[in-house]
N, C-alpha and C positions, 0 to 999 in steps of 0.2 A: 147462399152466392149474394153476397152484401157489398155495396158499391160504393164508392167513398164521398166526399163532403162537396152536394152540389149536384152529384150524378142523380144516377138512378138504374133500375133495370136492365131497359134499353143499353145501358154500356156492355155490359159484359156480350151484347150479340150483333154491334154495330161493323164488324168484321165478317159477320155473313156465315152462312153455312162452312163446313173443313178449318174456318180458320178463326170463328171468336170462339172461345173457351166452352159457352154455354152449350156450343149445338155440339163440340167436343165430347164436351163429357154425358149428352143426351144419345150420341151416336155411340159412347159404348155403353152405353146399357144404367148406365147413372140416373135415377130419381131428381130433376134439378129445378130448385124453388130460388126462387130470385126474387131477391129482398127489397123494399119502396122502404126507405126513412121516410116521419113523417113529415109532410110540407112538400114532398116534391109533387111532382107532375101527377102522378097517378094514389099517390097518399095523401089528400088533400080535405079529406071527410071526419069532421068532429059533431057528434052527439049534441053538443050544447053549445059548439063558438064557426064563425065564419072563418075563412083566411082573413079578411076584410079587418080582426080584427087583434087589436094591439097583443091582447092574450095570445092570441093564438099560435105566436111562435116564439115564446117565451120559454127557451128549451137550445139546452145543447146537449153535445156529445154524452153524457151524462142520463141525459132523460133519454138518448136512444140505448145504453146503453141495460140501464139499470130496469127498464118496462120491456121496452121494445124488443130486443134480441133476443130474453126467457120465454117473451109471449110466442116469437115468430120457432119459438125455438118448441118449445110445447104443441103448437098448432102445427107444426109439420112430425114431429112424434107421433100425436094423438091419429094423423091422416091417416100414416103409414105403417101405425102399427111398430115401430120399431125403436129402439131403447136408445142408439146414439145414431150421429149424421155426423156428416164432414162439413165442418165449416168454412168456405173460403171467402176472403174479405179481403180488400184495397181500402191505403190510404187510413180514411175514416172508419173504413170496414173494421178492421182490425183494432182502432181504436175502441171502441164499442162494445167489440170484443173484450179487450181487460178490462172495461169499467164492469162489464155484466160480468164474468167470472169471477173477479176479484169481492165485488160487491154480494153476489151469492154463491155461493164455492160450489154448495149442489150440483151445480148445472155445468160444473166438471167430467161429471161423471156420465156426459149425455155428448163429450164430446170423443169422437173418435179419433180425430187428424185436424187440428188446426191448420190452417196453409196461410202465411199472412205474405199482398204482397206488397210492396215496399208500406211496409208498417210503421205504424207513427203512435208514442206515448210520448217522448221527451223530445222539444221542438226548441231547445237552446240554440241549434244549430244548422236553423237552416239559413238558405242561401237565397238572392235575387230578388226582386225588384216586392217580395210580400215581406221583407222587413223591412222596407221602410212603414207598412201599413202595422206593422207588429209592434210597434214604436209607440204606436199613439192607442195601445189595448187598453189603457185602462180609459182616456176621452171614452171611448168607444162605450164602456162598463159605464161610466155618467150618465149617457145620451140614452144608453137602451133604460137604462133603470128610470132617466128623466123623462121619456117619449114613449119607452117604447123599443123592445127591440123589432125591426121589421123586416122586413120576407127577402133573402141575398138573390135579388137581380143585377141585373147589365143594365135597364132601364131606370131605376128607382133613383132614391136623390143621391141614397149611401153608393148606389152603385157609380153615380157619373164621378161623385167626390173620389170615387177608389178611383179609376182611372185617371183623374185629372193627378192624382197624386203617384202613380206608377208608371204610367206611358209617358214612354222616352220618343214617342214618333207613331206614326198614322196609318202602322200596320192594322193590319183585318184584328188580329188578336187585339188589339186597343181597345177596342169595341166590346171584347167577352172576359168577366170577370174570372172565370176560370183558367181559361189562359194566362193572363194577369198573374196571377197568384201561383204558377207552378213557374213559369218563368219556360212558357212551352219551350221549343224544339220539332221542326219539322224535318229533322232531318230520318229520321223512324215510323214518320208514316206520311202514306199516299194521301195526293191530292181528291182520289174519288172518298176517301172514307173524312178525310176534313171537313169533306162538304156536309157529309151526313154527322157529325158531331157538330157541326156548329147550331146545328135548326134543332138539338135537343140539352143542349148545355151550355147554362148551369141550367138542371131541371128544376131547381127549386131546393132551398135551406130558410134557416133562420140565423142570424146573424150576428148572431150570440154564441151560436157553433166557432165562427170565425175569433170571433172575439175569446171563447176558454183556448181557443190554442193560441191566442198570442200572447195570452199567461204563461202559456211553457214557454217563452223568450223571453220573455224578460225573467223568470226565474227557471234558470235552465236545466234545476239537477229536480226539481218538482212535476212530476206529472199528479195532481189534484184535482176535487171537487173546484167548481165553478167559485173566482173572486171576485165578493160583493167591492172591494175595497171600501169598503165600510165598517167596522168591527164591531159596532152593533147588532146589524143585520148580519152579520158571520157568525155570531155568536148567538142569534137569535136560530137561525138553521142549523148549527150544527154545533151550538154549544161550545166555541174554541172561535178564538180570538180570527184561525187564522183555516183556512179550512182543510180538509184532511184529504193528507194522502190517500192512493189509490195502493192495498195492499198485492203488488204483481204476484210476488211468496203464494200470492196462496189462487195465482191463474196454477196450475197443476196437470192441466187438460196438455199432450204431447202436441208442438208446436213445428211447424215448419217454416222457415224464413227463406223468402226473394228478392235480396235489395240490389240496389250500384252504386256505385264512387256518386257517380254524373246525377241524382236523384238530389235536385234543389231540395227538395224537403223532404224526403226521410233519407238521414244527410248516414252517414258511415259512423259517426260519432253516436246521433242518437241511437241507431237501430244499434249499436255496440252494447251503448250502456241499460238500452233496455234490454237487451238478453244476456246481458250479467243478472237483470233483476227476475228472472225467471227462473222454472226449476226445469223447463221440461224441453230445451228446443231440440229436437232432431235431427233440424235436417237445415246447415242452411247457404245458400246461392247466391254468391254476389255474383252479380253482370257483368261480363268483362268488356261490352260492347262501352264504346267510345259517346258519350252523348245520350247515354240511355235513361231516358228522362221520365219524370212520374205517371204518367198515364201511359207511355210505352208497355209496361206491365200487361194491359189489357188490348191496346193499338196498335201497339208499335210491327213494324216490319217483321221484326225478328223473331216476336212473343211468340210463334208455335213452334218451335222449334228450339228455344231456349228458354222458353217458362211451361207453357202449356204440354207441351209432351212429358217434363220430368213430373208433372204433378199430375200427371196420368198414372206415371210408374209408380209415384206416392202413393195415390189413391189404392194400386195393385196389391203393393206390400204391405198397407196397412188393415186390410179387409178382416 
């Protein structure tokens, strides 16, 4: 199970026993592995660098896909002595999956079924407060390449800048970057769970990840590697003036989608575009509940019946 941008393995258990997907899967007898992306609270160790180093944060979702997802898959299969596994991703947890499977197609054979919650690849139609920040994407590239990409944190200098750009009032959520980015709605989330979530989110990430997603907003038809907005550097890295596109037709593992029309980040237009590029989407459920937002897929009041129980049915059918 792979969390989204600035999340952690804790995302899958916030709801508690009988209501969190990780608990429900374990109760159903599955061997549950919770991934942690580099840079979050639980994944900050490096054999050469400290998190205080600017070089530590020089990664986007490309590195998460091409290095970390394959390494995690191999580790789990080795430990369990299995040949295949189920992969469940939320938001960026799906993005890094597309990167992994397109860049290393042999790994498709190791996936029994991929389940994407609020799947993200193309971001040209994102809505809400985040569009203000997305328009500054290439300013973010310049700043990152000049001064180094920092950690994504609410209290950092960049975090305060984002709050000043996006925040329209004095709500509690204005102090939390992740809620500003997702256009957070409290409609489908209990106050008790919200209190817990605020203490853990954001769990850490690189601003380069955010910038990479912003590039998809500027170039709405492109899902491609990081654009350094410098033709010389692009050519040096890619042997091309433009960054190469990810070959989504090389993603051949079976895929199931759960999406919502009211999701500001995983929008219907972008999900439909992604779906048209993939070869093997065997299931797609569009959540009919009004105001069902980006994080309701894992934390929502109705997640058990609308999302988690159908996931258990899908896994049982694809054993």
